[in-house]
C-alpha positions, 0 to 999 in steps of 0.5 A: 349394286343396292337392294331396295326392300319393300317390307309389309306390303298389305293386301285383302285377296281371294286367293286359296284352293278351297272355295271358301277362301275365293269367296270371303278373301284373306289377309296377305303380307309380301315382302319384296327385295330387289337388287338394282345399280342405284350409282346413277341416282346416288349422285343425280338425286333423281328419280328417274335414274332408279326403280320407282318404289311406288310403280313397284308397289303398283305392279304387286298390287296389280298381281294380287287382283287376280285369284290364284289357288296357289301361292307358288302361281301368285309368286310367279306372276308378281315376278314376271310383272316385277321383271317385265316392267323394270329391266334394270333389276338384277335380282329379286326376293319375294315372300308372300305370306297368307295370314291365318290359313284355313289349316285346321289350327292356329297359325300366323301365317303360312308363307312362300318365299322365292328369289330370281336372278334376271337375265342380267344377273 
């Protein structure tokens, strides 16, 4: 097994509980780790034998476009997209960070981290 890690994916999106957040938007960072058997790709050196990182990024990007009030809901949508599109994945760990959240004080970000073992895992 290997872990493929996509770090610091940055999106401008419109997630949040407050109306202003859904109108003006905010910057989000997404980190994603996936566990998959890469032994075939290690030997073949062929993209078709592994999980295409660009396709994974595209699924995260698609999930980020639909508004959510909660990071929990957004994270579930990302996990569902990844799991349904890439059946070879055994494990997914996801961290979604909202930068400069409206918390009434100075704060770098608020994050939600979640993980999922797929049916195979």
